C-alpha positions in Angstrom: 28.2 214.5 118.3 28.5 214.6 114.6 28.6 211.9 112.0 31.1 209.1 112.9 30.7 209.6 116.6 30.0 206.8 119.1 27.4 205.0 116.8 29.9 205.0 113.9 32.6 203.5 116.1 30.3 200.9 117.4 29.3 199.8 113.9 33.0 199.8 112.9 33.9 197.7 115.9 31.1 195.2 115.1 32.3 194.7 111.6 35.9 194.4 112.8 34.9 191.8 115.4 33.0 189.9 112.7 36.0 190.0 110.4 38.3 188.8 113.2 35.9 186.0 114.0 35.9 184.9 110.4 39.7 185.0 110.2 40.1 183.0 113.4 37.5 180.5 112.2 39.3 180.0 108.9 42.7 179.7 110.6 41.4 177.2 113.1 39.8 175.2 110.3 43.1 175.1 108.3 45.2 174.1 111.3 42.7 171.4 112.4 42.6 170.0 108.9 46.4 169.8 108.9 46.5 168.2 112.3 43.7 165.7 111.8 44.5 164.9 108.1 48.3 164.6 108.2 49.7 164.6 111.7 47.5 162.4 113.9 48.2 158.6 113.6 44.8 157.4 114.7 43.4 155.3 111.9 39.8 156.2 113.0 40.5 159.7 111.8 41.6 158.7 108.2 38.1 159.4 106.9 37.6 162.8 108.5 37.6 166.1 106.7 37.2 169.4 108.5 34.5 171.2 106.5 33.8 174.3 108.6 34.6 176.1 111.9 32.4 178.8 113.4 34.0 180.6 116.4 31.5 182.3 118.8 31.4 186.0 119.3 33.4 185.8 122.6 36.0 183.4 121.0 35.4 180.9 123.8 33.8 178.2 121.7 34.5 176.8 118.2 31.9 174.6 116.5 33.9 172.3 114.2 31.9 170.6 111.4 33.5 167.4 110.0 32.6 165.2 107.2 33.1 161.5 108.0 33.2 159.0 105.2 32.1 155.4 105.7 29.4 153.5 107.4 27.7 154.3 110.7 30.3 152.3 112.7 33.1 154.3 111.1 31.4 157.6 111.7 30.8 156.8 115.4 34.4 155.6 115.8 35.7 158.8 114.2 33.5 161.1 116.3 34.7 159.2 119.5 38.3 159.6 118.4 37.8 163.4 117.9 36.2 163.7 121.3 39.1 161.8 122.8 41.7 164.0 121.0 39.8 167.3 121.7 42.2 168.5 124.5 45.3 167.5 122.5 44.0 169.3 119.4 43.2 172.5 121.5 46.7 172.3 123.0 48.3 172.0 119.6 46.2 174.9 118.3 47.3 177.1 121.2 50.9 176.2 120.5 50.6 177.1 116.8 48.3 180.1 116.9 48.9 183.4 118.6 45.5 183.9 120.3 44.8 185.3 123.7 42.0 182.8 124.2 41.9 179.4 122.7 38.3 178.3 122.1 36.9 175.1 123.4 36.4 172.7 120.5 32.9 171.2 119.9 32.8 168.6 117.1 29.7 167.8 115.1 29.1 165.9 111.9 28.4 167.9 108.8 25.2 166.4 107.3 25.9 168.0 103.9 29.3 166.4 103.6 27.8 162.9 103.2 25.1 164.0 100.7 26.8 162.6 97.6 27.4 159.3 99.4 23.7 159.2 100.3 22.7 159.9 96.7 24.9 157.0 95.5 23.3 154.6 98.0 19.8 155.7 97.0 20.5 155.2 93.3 21.9 151.7 93.9 18.9 150.9 96.0 16.5 152.2 93.3 18.4 150.2 90.7 18.0 147.0 92.8 14.3 147.6 93.3 13.7 147.8 89.5 13.3 144.3 88.0 15.9 142.9 85.6 13.5 143.5 82.6 13.2 147.2 83.5 16.9 147.7 83.6 17.4 146.8 79.9 17.2 149.5 77.3 
């Protein structure tokens, strides 16, 4: 076989599969952001942002990273609400998207999403720890 034979097709198929996974991941992220941010009425989800979705190579699983703003109690409540709504969200995605297989949704907190909030907390704590005399110019 010459150049562009079976090996060339396999490489092309892999890049096409990767491109398709990226497209599916982004589409699922956009739709979930719309559903969670604007269409669901659960107040526990008001502080949730969908930051990233990674669909597996077989399109059976989607790992959904979410940023949740607020204290630990709010974060736990939001994650519980997402788990409770998981089947509904998957059903809505299936209704809206034309995919042969709808991936199972797996929610996880995005640790990078709360980084700015964490910095603010640390700065406030550092300011409190400094004495009043140190805070004056």
